[in-house]
C-alpha positions as CSV (number, residue, x, y, z in Angstrom):
1,M,-32.9,-158.9,108.6
2,K,-30.0,-158.5,111.0
3,I,-28.8,-162.4,110.7
4,K,-29.3,-162.0,107.0
5,K,-26.9,-158.8,106.8
6,T,-24.1,-160.2,109.0
7,Y,-24.0,-163.3,107.0
8,L,-23.5,-161.3,103.8
9,I,-20.8,-159.1,105.5
10,L,-19.3,-162.6,107.1
11,R,-19.0,-163.6,103.2
12,V,-17.3,-160.4,102.0
13,L,-15.0,-160.5,104.8
14,L,-14.2,-164.1,104.0
15,Y,-13.6,-163.6,100.4
16,V,-11.0,-160.7,101.1
17,L,-9.3,-162.4,103.7
18,L,-9.2,-165.4,101.0
19,T,-8.3,-163.2,97.9
20,F,-5.6,-161.2,99.2
21,N,-4.5,-163.1,102.6
22,F,-4.7,-162.3,106.0
23,A,-1.3,-160.9,105.8
24,L,-2.4,-158.3,103.2
25,S,-5.6,-157.1,105.0
26,T,-5.8,-153.9,107.1
27,F,-9.6,-153.1,107.6
28,N,-12.3,-154.7,109.8
29,L,-15.4,-155.3,108.9
30,L,-18.3,-155.1,111.8
31,A,-21.8,-155.2,111.9
32,Q,-24.1,-154.6,114.7
33,S,-27.7,-153.7,115.4
34,G,-27.5,-150.1,114.2
35,G,-25.7,-150.8,111.0
36,A,-22.4,-151.9,109.0
37,A,-18.8,-150.0,110.0
38,I,-15.7,-150.3,107.6
39,N,-12.4,-149.2,109.6
40,T,-9.5,-150.3,110.9
41,T,-9.9,-150.1,114.1
42,G,-12.4,-152.7,114.9
43,T,-15.0,-149.6,115.9
44,A,-18.9,-150.4,116.2
45,A,-20.9,-148.6,113.8
46,D,-22.8,-145.6,115.1
47,N,-25.9,-146.4,116.3
48,S,-27.6,-143.6,113.8
49,A,-25.6,-144.7,110.4
50,I,-26.7,-147.6,108.5
51,L,-22.8,-147.4,107.1
52,D,-20.3,-146.1,108.8
53,V,-17.0,-145.8,107.4
54,S,-13.6,-144.3,108.8
55,S,-10.4,-143.8,107.9
56,T,-7.5,-141.8,108.7
57,T,-5.4,-142.7,105.3
58,Q,-7.8,-143.8,102.7
59,G,-11.6,-142.3,101.7
60,V,-14.6,-143.3,99.7
61,L,-14.5,-143.2,96.0
62,M,-17.8,-142.5,94.3
63,P,-19.4,-143.2,91.1
64,R,-17.6,-141.2,88.5
65,M,-19.3,-140.0,85.3
66,T,-19.0,-137.3,82.5
67,T,-22.2,-135.1,82.2
68,A,-23.2,-136.8,79.2
69,Q,-22.8,-140.3,81.3
70,I,-25.0,-138.5,84.0
71,N,-27.7,-137.7,81.7
72,T,-28.0,-141.3,80.4
73,I,-29.0,-142.4,84.0
74,A,-33.0,-143.7,83.6
75,S,-35.0,-142.6,85.9
76,P,-32.3,-141.7,88.4
77,A,-33.5,-141.8,92.4
78,I,-34.0,-138.9,94.4
79,G,-30.9,-138.6,96.5
80,L,-28.6,-140.1,93.8
81,I,-25.0,-139.0,94.1
82,I,-22.6,-139.1,91.3
83,Y,-19.2,-137.5,90.9
84,N,-19.6,-135.1,87.1
85,T,-15.6,-135.3,86.0
86,D,-16.4,-132.6,83.7
87,C,-17.2,-130.3,86.5
88,N,-15.1,-132.0,89.3
89,L,-18.0,-131.8,91.6
90,F,-20.9,-133.8,93.3
91,V,-24.3,-134.0,92.2
92,Y,-27.4,-135.3,93.4
93,W,-30.6,-135.7,91.6
94,N,-33.5,-133.7,93.7
95,G,-36.3,-135.1,91.1
96,N,-36.4,-132.6,88.6
97,A,-32.3,-132.1,87.8
98,W,-29.0,-132.6,88.8
99,I,-28.1,-130.2,91.7
100,A,-24.7,-129.5,92.1
101,S,-23.1,-130.3,96.0
102,G,-19.9,-129.6,97.0
103,N,-18.7,-126.9,94.8
104,I,-21.5,-124.7,94.7
105,G,-19.7,-121.1,92.7
106,S,-17.7,-122.9,90.4
107,V,-19.2,-120.3,88.2
108,A,-18.2,-116.9,89.7
109,S,-21.1,-114.5,91.0
110,P,-22.0,-111.8,88.5
111,G,-20.4,-108.4,89.4
112,T,-22.6,-105.3,90.3
113,I,-25.5,-104.7,88.3
114,T,-25.8,-102.0,86.5
115,G,-29.5,-100.0,86.6
116,N,-32.0,-97.5,88.0
117,A,-32.8,-98.4,91.4
118,T,-35.1,-95.9,92.0
119,P,-37.6,-96.1,88.9
120,C,-41.4,-94.7,89.0
121,Q,-43.8,-97.0,90.0
122,N,-45.5,-99.0,86.8
123,A,-42.4,-97.6,84.9
124,T,-41.7,-99.3,81.5
125,G,-38.7,-100.3,79.6
126,V,-36.1,-99.8,82.5
127,S,-32.6,-101.7,81.4
128,Y,-30.2,-103.9,84.1
129,S,-27.3,-105.0,83.0
130,I,-24.0,-107.2,84.5
131,S,-20.2,-107.6,83.2
132,I,-19.5,-110.9,81.2
133,V,-19.0,-113.4,83.8
134,S,-16.3,-116.1,82.7
135,G,-17.3,-119.6,82.2
136,A,-21.1,-118.9,82.1
137,T,-23.3,-120.3,79.6
138,G,-26.5,-118.6,80.8
139,Y,-27.9,-115.9,83.5
140,N,-31.2,-116.3,85.2
141,W,-32.6,-113.2,86.3
142,T,-35.2,-112.5,88.8
143,V,-37.2,-109.2,89.5
144,P,-40.0,-108.3,92.2
145,A,-43.2,-109.5,92.3
146,G,-45.9,-108.1,89.8
147,A,-42.9,-106.8,87.4
148,S,-41.8,-108.9,84.3
149,I,-38.5,-109.1,82.5
150,I,-40.0,-108.2,78.8
151,S,-36.1,-109.1,77.2
152,G,-33.0,-110.5,77.5
153,Q,-33.5,-113.3,80.0
154,G,-30.6,-115.5,79.8
155,T,-28.0,-112.9,79.1
156,V,-26.1,-110.1,80.4
157,S,-29.0,-107.0,80.0
158,I,-32.5,-107.2,80.9
159,T,-35.4,-105.0,80.2
160,V,-38.1,-105.1,83.0
161,N,-41.8,-103.3,83.2
162,Y,-42.4,-102.6,86.8
163,A,-45.8,-102.7,88.8
164,T,-45.9,-101.4,92.0
165,T,-44.1,-103.7,94.4
166,N,-40.1,-103.3,95.7
167,G,-37.8,-105.7,95.8
168,N,-34.4,-107.0,94.3
169,V,-33.6,-107.3,91.0
170,C,-31.3,-110.7,91.0
171,V,-29.2,-112.6,88.5
172,T,-27.0,-115.7,88.9
173,A,-24.3,-116.9,86.2
174,G,-24.5,-120.8,85.1
175,N,-23.3,-123.5,82.9
176,T,-23.7,-127.2,83.0
177,C,-21.2,-127.2,86.2
178,G,-23.5,-125.6,88.4
179,T,-25.0,-121.8,89.5
180,S,-23.6,-119.0,90.7
181,I,-24.0,-117.0,94.0
182,A,-26.5,-114.3,93.4
183,S,-25.8,-110.6,92.7
184,C,-29.0,-108.4,93.5
185,L,-30.0,-105.1,93.1
186,A,-32.6,-103.4,95.4
187,I,-34.9,-101.8,93.8
188,S,-37.1,-99.0,95.5
189,L,-39.9,-97.9,93.5
190,I,-40.9,-94.4,93.5
191,A,-44.6,-93.4,93.6
192,P,-46.4,-90.8,91.6
193,A,-47.7,-87.6,93.9
194,S,-50.8,-88.4,96.0
195,I,-53.9,-85.9,95.5
196,P,-54.2,-82.8,97.1
197,T,-56.8,-81.5,99.4
198,A,-58.1,-78.2,98.0
199,N,-59.4,-75.8,100.8
200,T,-61.5,-72.8,100.7
201,A,-60.3,-69.8,99.4
202,N,-59.5,-66.8,100.9
203,E,-58.6,-62.9,101.1
204,I,-61.3,-62.9,98.1
205,N,-61.9,-59.0,96.9
206,C,-63.1,-58.2,93.5
207,S,-60.4,-58.9,91.4
208,S,-58.3,-61.7,93.3
209,F,-58.5,-64.6,95.8
210,S,-55.9,-67.0,97.4
211,A,-56.3,-70.8,96.7
212,N,-55.3,-73.0,99.3
213,W,-54.7,-76.4,99.4
214,T,-53.2,-79.3,101.9
215,S,-50.3,-80.8,101.3
216,A,-49.7,-84.0,99.1
217,S,-47.1,-87.0,100.0
218,G,-44.7,-87.5,97.1
219,A,-45.5,-84.0,95.9
220,N,-42.7,-81.5,94.8
221,T,-44.9,-79.0,93.0
222,Y,-48.0,-78.1,92.4
223,F,-50.4,-77.1,89.1
224,I,-53.7,-75.6,89.3
225,D,-56.7,-74.8,87.2
226,V,-59.0,-72.1,87.5
227,A,-62.5,-71.5,85.2
228,T,-65.7,-69.8,85.6
229,D,-67.3,-73.4,85.2
230,E,-67.4,-76.4,87.0
231,G,-66.9,-78.8,84.2
232,F,-63.5,-76.8,83.7
233,A,-63.9,-75.9,80.1
234,S,-63.7,-72.0,80.0
235,L,-60.2,-71.9,81.8
236,V,-58.9,-68.7,83.3
237,I,-55.4,-70.7,84.4
238,N,-54.5,-73.9,83.0
239,D,-52.4,-76.8,84.3
240,Q,-50.1,-73.5,86.4
241,N,-47.5,-74.7,88.1
242,V,-47.1,-72.7,91.4
243,G,-44.2,-74.2,92.9
244,N,-44.1,-76.3,95.9
245,F,-46.3,-73.8,97.9
246,T,-49.9,-74.6,99.2
247,T,-51.2,-71.2,98.5
248,Y,-51.4,-69.3,95.6
249,S,-52.8,-65.8,94.5
250,V,-55.0,-65.8,91.8
251,T,-55.1,-62.1,90.4
252,G,-56.7,-60.5,87.3
253,L,-60.2,-61.9,87.3
254,N,-63.5,-59.8,86.9
255,C,-65.7,-58.4,90.2
256,N,-68.9,-60.4,91.4
257,T,-68.3,-63.5,89.4
258,T,-68.2,-67.4,90.2
259,Y,-64.8,-69.1,89.8
260,Y,-63.8,-72.7,90.5
261,Y,-60.7,-74.3,91.0
262,R,-58.7,-77.4,91.4
263,I,-55.0,-78.4,92.3
264,R,-53.1,-81.7,91.2
265,G,-49.4,-82.8,93.0
266,G,-46.7,-82.9,90.8
267,A,-43.3,-85.3,91.1
268,S,-40.6,-86.7,88.6
269,C,-42.6,-90.2,88.6
270,G,-46.0,-88.2,87.7
271,N,-48.7,-85.9,88.7
272,S,-51.8,-86.7,91.0
273,P,-55.4,-86.8,89.5
274,N,-57.5,-83.6,90.2
275,S,-58.0,-82.7,93.8
276,N,-61.5,-81.5,95.1
277,T,-63.3,-78.6,93.4
278,I,-63.9,-74.9,95.2
279,T,-66.3,-72.8,94.4
280,L,-65.8,-69.3,95.5
281,N,-67.6,-65.6,94.4
282,T,-65.3,-62.3,93.9
283,T,-66.8,-59.1,95.3
284,A,-67.8,-55.6,94.7
285,P,-65.1,-53.3,95.5
286,S,-63.6,-53.4,99.2
287,I,-64.8,-51.1,101.7
288,P,-62.7,-48.2,101.4
289,V,-60.3,-46.7,104.2
290,T,-60.9,-43.2,104.6
291,N,-58.2,-40.7,106.0
292,T,-58.2,-37.7,108.5
293,A,-59.6,-34.6,106.8
294,S,-57.4,-31.9,105.3
295,G,-57.6,-27.8,104.3
296,I,-60.1,-27.5,107.3
297,T,-61.1,-23.8,106.9
298,K,-64.5,-21.5,108.1
299,S,-66.8,-22.9,105.8
300,S,-64.8,-26.4,104.1
301,F,-62.4,-29.2,104.4
302,S,-60.8,-31.9,102.0
303,A,-62.5,-35.5,102.5
304,N,-59.4,-38.2,102.2
305,W,-59.4,-41.7,101.5
306,A,-57.3,-44.6,99.6
307,S,-57.8,-46.1,96.6
308,T,-59.3,-49.6,96.5
309,N,-58.8,-52.6,94.4
310,C,-61.5,-52.5,91.2
311,A,-63.2,-49.1,92.5
312,T,-63.8,-46.9,89.1
313,N,-65.7,-44.1,91.3
314,Y,-66.2,-43.4,94.7
315,Y,-69.3,-42.0,96.4
316,I,-69.3,-39.8,99.7
317,D,-71.8,-38.8,102.1
318,V,-71.8,-35.9,104.6
319,S,-73.7,-35.2,107.6
320,S,-73.6,-33.0,111.1
321,N,-74.6,-36.3,113.2
322,N,-72.2,-39.5,112.9
323,S,-75.6,-41.7,112.6
324,F,-76.2,-40.2,109.3
325,S,-79.6,-39.3,109.8
326,S,-79.3,-36.1,108.0
327,F,-77.0,-34.7,105.4
328,V,-75.6,-31.8,104.5
329,S,-77.2,-30.6,100.9
330,G,-75.4,-31.9,98.3
331,Y,-73.5,-34.6,100.0
332,N,-75.9,-37.6,100.3
333,N,-74.5,-40.3,98.1
334,L,-72.6,-38.2,96.1
335,N,-70.2,-39.7,93.3
336,V,-67.4,-37.8,93.2
337,A,-65.4,-39.8,90.7
338,N,-62.5,-42.1,90.7
339,V,-60.5,-39.6,92.9
340,L,-59.1,-40.5,96.4
341,T,-59.3,-36.5,97.8
342,Y,-62.8,-34.2,97.5
343,N,-63.2,-30.3,99.0
344,I,-66.5,-30.3,101.0
345,T,-67.7,-26.6,100.7
346,G,-70.7,-24.4,101.8
347,L,-70.1,-25.3,105.3
348,T,-70.9,-23.6,108.7
349,C,-68.0,-22.2,110.8
350,N,-67.3,-24.3,114.3
351,T,-69.3,-27.0,113.5
352,T,-68.2,-30.5,113.5
353,Y,-69.0,-32.7,110.4
354,Y,-68.9,-36.4,109.5
355,Y,-68.1,-38.2,106.6
356,R,-68.0,-41.6,104.9
357,V,-67.2,-43.0,101.9
358,R,-68.1,-46.3,99.3
359,A,-66.5,-47.7,96.8
360,A,-68.1,-48.7,93.3
361,N,-67.7,-50.4,89.7
362,I,-70.1,-51.8,87.4
363,C,-70.3,-54.7,89.6
364,G,-71.5,-52.6,92.7
365,T,-70.8,-50.6,95.7
366,S,-69.2,-51.7,98.6
367,G,-70.0,-50.8,102.6
368,N,-69.6,-47.7,103.9
369,S,-65.9,-47.0,105.1
370,D,-65.2,-45.9,108.3
371,I,-66.4,-42.3,109.6
372,I,-64.1,-39.6,109.9
373,N,-65.0,-36.5,111.7
374,A,-63.9,-32.6,110.9
375,T,-64.7,-29.6,112.6
376,T,-64.5,-26.2,110.8
377,S,-62.2,-23.3,112.0
378,S,-63.8,-20.8,114.7
379,C,-66.3,-18.4,113.3
380,E,-64.3,-15.2,113.6
381,T,-65.1,-13.1,110.5
382,I,-64.0,-9.4,109.2
383,A,-65.3,-6.5,111.4
384,F,-64.7,-2.9,110.9
385,D,-62.0,-1.5,113.8
386,A,-61.1,2.2,114.0
387,V,-61.0,5.0,110.7
388,S,-59.0,8.1,110.8
389,G,-59.3,11.1,108.4
390,P,-59.6,12.5,106.0
391,S,-56.6,14.7,107.0
392,Q,-55.2,17.8,104.5
393,T,-51.7,19.9,104.8
394,N,-49.8,21.4,102.1
395,G,-46.6,20.7,103.6
396,G,-43.6,18.8,102.8
397,S,-44.9,15.9,104.8
398,H,-48.0,15.1,106.7
399,T,-48.6,13.5,109.9
400,F,-51.7,12.2,111.5
401,S,-52.5,9.7,114.0
402,H,-55.0,6.5,113.7
403,T,-55.8,4.5,116.5
404,I,-55.9,0.7,115.9
405,G,-57.5,-2.2,118.4
406,N,-55.6,-5.0,119.5
407,G,-58.1,-7.7,117.9
408,T,-56.6,-10.6,115.6
409,N,-55.6,-10.8,112.1
410,R,-55.5,-6.8,111.6
411,I,-55.3,-5.1,108.7
412,L,-54.5,-1.2,108.5
413,F,-55.6,0.5,105.1
414,V,-53.8,4.2,104.6
415,S,-55.2,6.3,101.7
416,V,-53.2,9.1,100.0
417,T,-54.1,11.7,97.6
418,V,-51.8,14.2,96.2
419,A,-51.6,17.1,93.5
420,T,-50.1,16.0,90.6
421,S,-47.0,18.5,91.3
422,R,-46.4,15.7,93.7
423,T,-44.8,12.5,94.6
424,V,-45.3,10.2,97.3
425,S,-41.9,9.2,98.4
426,S,-43.1,6.8,101.6
427,V,-45.7,6.1,103.8
428,K,-45.4,4.7,107.1
429,Y,-47.3,3.7,110.4
430,N,-45.6,3.3,113.8
431,N,-42.4,4.0,111.7
432,V,-42.9,0.7,109.4
433,D,-43.0,1.4,105.6
434,M,-46.3,0.8,104.5
435,H,-47.0,-1.5,101.4
436,L,-48.4,0.0,98.1
437,I,-51.6,-1.6,96.5
438,R,-52.5,0.4,94.0
439,S,-52.3,3.8,92.6
440,E,-54.6,5.8,89.9
441,S,-54.5,9.2,88.3
442,A,-57.6,11.7,87.9
443,A,-59.3,11.8,84.5
444,D,-57.7,15.4,83.9
445,G,-54.7,14.7,85.2
446,T,-54.8,17.5,88.3
447,Y,-54.2,14.8,91.1
448,S,-53.4,11.2,91.8
449,I,-54.7,8.7,94.8
450,H,-52.9,5.7,96.4
451,L,-53.8,3.1,98.5
452,Y,-51.2,1.2,101.4
453,Y,-51.5,-1.5,103.6
454,L,-50.0,-3.5,106.6
455,L,-50.7,-6.6,107.9
456,N,-50.9,-8.0,111.7
457,S,-47.3,-9.0,111.8
458,E,-46.2,-5.7,111.1
459,L,-48.3,-3.6,113.2
460,P,-47.8,-2.7,116.6
461,V,-49.8,-3.8,119.8
462,G,-53.6,-1.6,120.1
463,G,-53.0,2.0,120.6
464,T,-52.5,5.4,118.5
465,Y,-49.7,5.6,116.7
466,N,-48.8,8.1,113.8
467,A,-48.7,7.5,109.9
468,V,-46.5,9.7,108.4
469,L,-46.3,10.7,104.8
470,T,-44.1,12.3,102.6
471,Y,-43.9,13.8,99.4
472,S,-41.4,15.8,96.8
473,G,-42.4,18.7,95.4
474,S,-45.5,21.2,96.2
475,G,-48.8,21.1,96.7
476,W,-51.5,19.7,98.7
477,T,-51.6,16.0,100.2
478,V,-55.0,14.2,101.9
479,G,-54.5,11.0,104.2
480,A,-57.1,8.5,105.9
481,A,-56.6,5.5,107.4
482,V,-59.2,2.5,108.4
483,S,-58.4,-0.6,109.8
484,Y,-60.3,-4.1,110.5
485,T,-59.7,-7.7,112.3
486,G,-60.2,-11.1,110.9
487,V,-58.9,-10.5,107.3
488,K,-56.6,-13.5,105.7
489,Q,-53.1,-12.5,106.7
490,S,-51.0,-14.8,103.2
491,G,-51.3,-14.3,99.6
492,T,-52.2,-11.1,97.9
493,F,-55.8,-9.5,97.9
494,D,-59.2,-11.2,97.0
495,A,-59.7,-8.9,94.3
496,L,-58.8,-5.2,93.5
497,T,-59.8,-2.8,90.6
498,S,-59.4,1.2,90.3
499,Q,-60.9,3.5,87.7
500,N,-61.5,7.2,86.7
501,T,-63.9,9.2,84.7
502,A,-64.6,12.6,83.9
503,S,-67.8,15.1,84.7
504,T,-69.8,13.1,86.4
505,T,-72.4,12.6,89.4
506,S,-72.0,9.1,90.7
507,L,-69.4,6.3,89.8
508,T,-70.4,2.6,90.1
509,T,-67.5,0.0,90.8
510,S,-67.8,-3.7,90.6
511,L,-65.6,-6.3,91.7
512,T,-65.7,-10.4,91.8
513,S,-64.8,-12.1,95.1
514,T,-63.6,-15.9,94.7
515,V,-64.5,-16.6,98.7
516,D,-67.5,-16.2,100.7
517,N,-67.5,-13.6,103.3
518,C,-65.3,-11.1,101.7
519,W,-65.2,-7.2,102.8
520,F,-64.9,-4.9,100.2
521,V,-63.1,-1.3,100.6
522,L,-63.2,1.5,98.3
523,Y,-61.2,4.8,98.5
524,A,-62.6,7.7,96.0
525,E,-61.2,11.6,95.2
526,S,-63.3,13.9,93.5
527,Q,-63.1,17.2,92.7
528,A,-66.5,17.7,94.2
529,T,-67.9,17.0,97.7
530,I,-68.8,13.5,97.1
531,S,-71.2,10.5,99.7
532,A,-72.2,7.1,99.8
533,G,-74.2,5.8,97.3
534,S,-76.1,2.4,96.4
535,G,-73.7,-0.3,98.4
536,S,-71.7,1.5,99.9
537,T,-71.2,2.9,104.3
538,Q,-69.2,6.4,104.3
539,K,-66.5,5.3,106.9
540,T,-64.3,8.9,107.1
541,T,-66.3,11.7,107.9
542,T,-68.4,13.3,105.4
543,G,-68.7,16.8,103.7
544,H,-65.0,16.0,102.0
545,Q,-64.1,15.8,98.1
546,R,-62.5,12.5,99.1
547,A,-63.4,9.7,101.5
548,I,-63.2,5.7,102.2
549,F,-66.2,3.6,102.1
550,D,-66.8,0.0,102.6
551,S,-69.6,-2.7,102.3
552,N,-70.4,-2.4,105.8
553,G,-69.8,-6.0,106.1
554,P,-69.3,-9.3,104.6
555,K,-70.8,-10.7,101.6
556,T,-71.9,-14.2,101.2
557,P,-72.0,-15.9,98.9
558,A,-68.6,-15.2,96.7
559,G,-69.4,-13.0,93.5
560,S,-69.9,-9.5,91.6
561,Y,-70.2,-6.7,94.1
562,S,-70.7,-2.9,93.3
563,M,-70.7,-0.1,95.4
564,T,-71.4,3.5,94.4
565,V,-70.5,6.9,95.0
566,N,-72.4,10.2,94.4
567,I,-70.8,13.3,93.4
568,G,-72.1,16.6,94.1
569,G,-72.1,18.2,90.8
570,A,-70.4,16.8,87.7
571,A,-67.0,16.3,88.3
572,N,-63.7,14.0,87.7
573,I,-63.1,11.3,90.6
574,G,-61.0,8.2,90.7
575,V,-61.4,5.3,92.7
576,I,-59.8,1.9,94.0
577,M,-61.6,-0.8,95.4
578,V,-60.1,-4.0,97.3
579,S,-61.9,-7.2,98.5
580,M,-60.5,-8.7,101.8
581,S,-60.8,-12.4,102.6
582,P,-62.0,-13.9,105.9
583,V,-59.5,-15.9,107.7
584,P,-60.2,-19.9,106.3
């Protein structure tokens, strides 16, 4: 084969020399074992080349054809090279098509692709477009794996349906002379929200609970369903958008009821399927919080507590022991209605009591509240202190002494009787003006009676002091005094009355007290000697026509009390009766 090649080359060389003469020859044609060399220097062919052509002044001229001529070549060999004179570039046959070589980009690359670079996964009908490329006769688009071009392939605008795989949307422009460099747009598909995990509810009470869940990737909001059945046919809350939170307070529910809830994550590219379902039961009313007792007296106090959601009424227990092994009468599971304070009465002074409360409604009753203790006030009661008189005079003023004790919560009464011809100007004790309680006239108008008082804050320390009565006019006057301890110091007297009658041998006066342990005092004046009758104890000296009587002790329970005064012959009589409340 080497010899044959050499002979062929020599024949060509001789032919050239004979035709153009040796003077015109400028090339050397050489052969060696590696291949043939054509040059003007006589340099052998490179061992790696079958044909080695070199020149500094001339080139190799390949076959030149139009596109139409190229397309008439039958069964072109793979690698066949031709210069396309229509496109002004070399093309080669790759076995399937003529491929441009050496002048790639003779058609300009398309410009920026316009369209959504972040569509949703599985989005459909997404459009992309480019501007027309000069000289292009067609366009070729490619899309990410799983996506499909549903319209527009070969044009400057396409419509794409996506799957779930990211990638690039690319386009090349082309004509018979070749294909441009591709222009691409990176596509990042946005997934829908993933499924959140619903967690156990908390803060459960009779009418509400807090739903909870774990955040879901891709979610920027959440939707909740609440129902009274597991199949969510009876919805209480339907597809409620609760925002980008992982807890939600569900309110306005029925007590003692089973509820179900589920969650969905929400995002611009779609909501997730439903989460798992959580089941819970609303409760009966929650346990109320009891507060410190108020308004404590010797026999009562006010129990207090805070309101509880859903409660329509409350029950209270009161006991003298904190184990509630026994109860104060009437206060064992007492329904006190829908109030937040209740007055506990009928108690013993200086005693510690305990109370607890339960909230209730149609769904049931709560557990017991915490226990509050309250101690009633000390057992101070009204007690008799001292009495003076009666003392009579016909002067312009009348002075008599009264010795008052040094107890607490004292009250002093001074009674005055004057003839009709006289008017009382003032009554003082220890030079302090006393306060008038009531005046009453005799039935025949021959005299009038008056009752005055001072409370502890205006009384001196225990000792003997003068009571001074001053009058206008002439005639007789009578004064007497009585004092007590343990009397309520504020407000008016518990009760007060007066009356007169003519020509009688006895008179009964009744007064209704409003609190327990009141003490009753009655002052009477008659035209005959008087004495104590039923319910009365005479405090001043006997054998007189006027006297101070009392009930000889506190009376309980509160209610009507009667005192009778007997008269030593049919005569006129006038009385003033008052009841004193004990210190609360």
